[in-house]
C-alpha positions in Angstrom: 4.3 -16.1 -3.6 6.4 -13.3 -2.2 6.1 -9.5 -1.6 9.3 -7.5 -1.6 8.3 -4.4 0.5 11.4 -2.3 -0.3 13.2 -2.1 -3.5 15.1 0.6 -5.4 14.5 -0.4 -9.0 14.7 3.3 -9.5 18.4 3.3 -8.7 21.1 3.8 -11.3 22.4 0.3 -10.6 19.1 -1.1 -12.5 19.4 1.5 -15.4 19.8 -1.1 -18.1 18.0 -4.2 -16.9 14.8 -3.3 -15.0 12.7 -5.7 -17.2 15.3 -8.5 -16.8 15.4 -8.2 -13.1 11.7 -8.1 -12.7 11.5 -11.2 -14.9 14.1 -12.9 -12.5 12.0 -11.9 -9.6 8.9 -13.4 -10.9 10.7 -16.6 -11.7 11.8 -16.7 -7.9 8.1 -16.3 -6.9 8.1 -12.6 -6.1 4.6 -11.2 -7.1 4.5 -7.6 -5.8 7.3 -5.0 -4.9 7.2 -1.6 -3.4 9.6 0.9 -5.3 10.9 3.6 -2.8 11.3 7.1 -3.9 13.2 9.3 -1.4 14.3 12.4 -3.3 13.1 14.2 -6.4 14.9 12.0 -9.1 14.1 8.8 -7.5 10.5 9.7 -6.8 10.0 10.7 -10.5 11.6 7.3 -11.6 9.5 5.2 -9.1 6.3 6.9 -10.5 7.4 6.1 -14.1 8.0 2.5 -13.1 4.5 1.9 -11.3 2.8 3.2 -14.4 4.8 0.7 -16.6 4.6 -2.5 -14.4 1.2 -3.8 -12.9 2.6 -5.4 -9.8 4.9 -2.5 -8.8 3.7 0.0 -6.2 5.4 3.1 -4.9 6.3 4.8 -1.5 7.3 8.5 -1.7 9.1 10.4 1.0 12.2 12.3 1.8 15.4 10.6 3.1 16.9 12.0 6.4 20.3 12.3 4.8 18.9 14.8 2.1 16.6 16.4 4.8 18.3 19.8 4.4 17.4 19.9 0.8 13.6 19.5 1.4 11.3 22.4 0.8 7.7 23.2 1.5 7.1 22.8 -2.3 8.5 19.1 -2.0 6.1 18.5 1.0 3.0 19.8 -1.0 4.3 17.5 -4.0 4.4 14.4 -1.7 0.8 15.2 -0.7 -0.3 15.5 -4.4 1.4 12.1 -5.1 -0.2 10.4 -2.0 -3.4 10.6 -4.0 -2.2 8.3 -6.7 -3.9 5.0 -6.7 -0.3 3.1 -6.8 1.2 5.2 -4.0 0.7 2.8 -0.9 3.0 4.4 1.7 5.1 7.6 2.5 8.7 7.1 3.0 11.4 6.3 3.3 11.8 8.8 6.1 13.4 8.9 9.4 16.8 9.7 11.0 20.4 8.9 9.9 23.1 9.7 12.3 25.9 7.9 10.2 26.2 10.8 7.7 26.3 14.3 8.6 25.0 16.1 5.5 21.9 17.1 7.3 22.0 18.4 10.9 20.0 16.4 13.4 17.5 19.0 14.3 16.8 19.5 10.5 16.4 15.8 10.1 13.9 15.7 13.0 11.8 18.6 11.7 11.6 17.0 8.2 10.6 13.6 9.9 7.9 15.2 11.9 6.5 17.0 8.9 6.2 13.8 7.1 4.6 11.9 9.9 2.0 14.8 10.0 1.4 14.5 6.3 1.0 10.7 6.6 -1.7 11.2 9.2 -3.4 13.8 7.2 -3.5 11.5 3.9 -4.0 8.3 6.0 -1.0 6.2 4.6 1.4 4.1 6.4 5.1 5.2 6.8 8.3 3.4 6.0 11.0 4.3 8.5 14.8 4.6 7.7 16.8 4.3 10.9 20.6 4.3 11.1 22.2 4.7 14.4 19.4 6.5 15.9 17.3 4.0 17.6 16.2 5.8 20.7 15.6 9.2 18.8 13.5 7.5 16.1 11.3 5.5 18.5 10.9 8.7 20.8 9.8 10.8 17.8 7.4 8.2 16.5 5.8 7.9 19.9 5.7 11.8 20.4 4.2 12.3 17.0 1.4 9.7 17.5 2.6 7.6 14.4 0.7 4.7 15.7 -2.4 6.2 14.0 -1.0 5.3 10.7 1.7 2.7 11.5 4.0 1.4 8.9 7.4 -0.5 8.4 10.5 -0.4 10.4 12.5 -0.8 7.2 15.7 -3.2 7.4 15.3 -3.4 11.1 18.7 -3.7 13.0 17.6 -2.9 16.5 17.1 -5.0 19.6 14.1 -7.1 20.5 13.3 -4.2 23.1 13.1 -1.5 20.3 11.2 -4.0 18.2 8.5 -4.3 20.9 8.2 -0.6 21.3 7.7 -0.3 17.4 5.1 -3.2 17.5 3.2 -1.4 20.3 3.0 1.6 17.9 1.2 -0.5 15.1 4.4 -1.0 13.1 5.5 -3.9 11.2 9.2 -5.1 11.3 11.0 -5.5 7.9 13.9 -7.7 7.6 16.2 -8.2 4.7 19.7 -9.5 3.7 21.4 -9.0 7.1 19.2 -11.7 8.7 21.0 -14.2 6.5 24.6 -13.2 7.6 26.3 -15.7 9.9 27.0 -13.3 12.7 24.1 -11.2 12.6 22.8 -11.9 16.1 20.2 -9.2 16.6 18.2 -9.6 13.2 18.2 -13.4 13.9 16.6 -12.8 17.4 14.1 -10.3 16.1 13.2 -12.6 13.2 12.4 -15.3 15.8 10.6 -13.0 18.1 8.3 -10.8 16.1 4.7 -12.2 15.8 4.2 -13.6 12.3 1.4 -11.2 11.7 3.7 -8.3 11.9 6.6 -9.5 9.9 7.6 -8.3 6.4 10.5 -9.2 4.0 12.5 -7.1 1.9 15.8 -6.8 -0.2 16.6 -3.0 -0.2 18.1 -3.9 -3.4 20.5 -3.0 -5.1 22.0 -2.9 -1.3 22.5 -5.4 1.4 22.4 -8.6 -0.8 21.8 -11.6 1.4 24.3 -14.6 1.9 25.6 -16.1 -0.6 25.4 -13.0 -2.8 26.9 -10.7 -0.2 29.0 -8.0 -1.8 27.0 -8.2 -5.1 24.3 -6.2 -6.5 21.2 -7.2 -4.6 17.9 -7.8 -6.5 14.4 -8.7 -5.6 14.7 -12.4 -6.6 17.0 -12.7 -3.5 14.1 -11.9 -1.1 13.5 -15.6 -1.4 16.7 -16.3 0.5 15.5 -13.8 3.3 12.2 -15.9 3.5 14.1 -19.2 3.8 16.3 -18.2 6.5 13.5 -16.6 8.4 11.3 -19.7 8.0 14.2 -21.9 9.3 14.8 -19.5 12.3 11.2 -19.6 13.3 10.9 -23.7 12.7 8.2 -23.2 10.1 7.7 -24.1 6.4 8.9 -21.6 3.7 5.5 -21.8 2.2 3.8 -20.5 5.4 6.3 -17.8 5.8 6.1 -16.4 2.3 2.4 -16.6 2.3 1.9 -14.9 5.6 4.4 -12.1 4.9 2.7 -11.5 1.5 -0.8 -11.4 3.3 0.8 -8.8 5.9 2.0 -6.6 3.1 -1.1 -6.7 1.0 -3.3 -5.8 4.1 -0.8 -3.0 5.3 -0.8 -1.3 1.9 -4.4 -1.8 1.2 -3.7 -3.9 -2.1 -6.2 -6.3 -3.3 -5.0 -9.8 -3.9 -5.4 -10.4 -7.6 -3.7 -13.8 -7.6 
């Protein structure tokens, strides 16, 4: 069985067929998923979904691209939601230097506030990092994020950056890009990370794995990610899927009711 640690079933791309998408995922062997809420509408929808489906869980946080929109009221709301039994992490949060909607200093301030909240409520954090490797890792180190740990979501950095994250109690989340033919870095990281710290994800509807690249991604395709990582590591698919699921259950504090 598989655990997809990062889905956006709350995205508009799934508006008409969430139930069918979940059914296809279950057929592919996906048991649990974490739905990521990163602004007001997506958090509200994530909470609706976890109330509706037994094996869906939520992470709630504020995306760095929209950091400029976050208020203290939102931060208080995240704290309230963190007490919900199906909220298993805070995030996604982090830094995104690709888009320039939110200035870097605002992104960093919002990131720091969310790390502080995670330490207060004792939940792991899910990190979004785009074109900001050094600043993300430095800020996590500076803020003592090792206290809660979490996931480097859709990790695209080097083995060296991965090691710094592992030293801070973080897991490495790998998705569709690890299946791309020329994705040298994700493949190196997939082979390098200790299996106890490895997680798999889709980030659906984005970043569909080969051979679905360019199409809408969905949780069922996390099986392709698991198959490719197992091959890269020279282990059986069943071992990889079982171990990454165990890692996710442990990190999120979810009881295995299989």
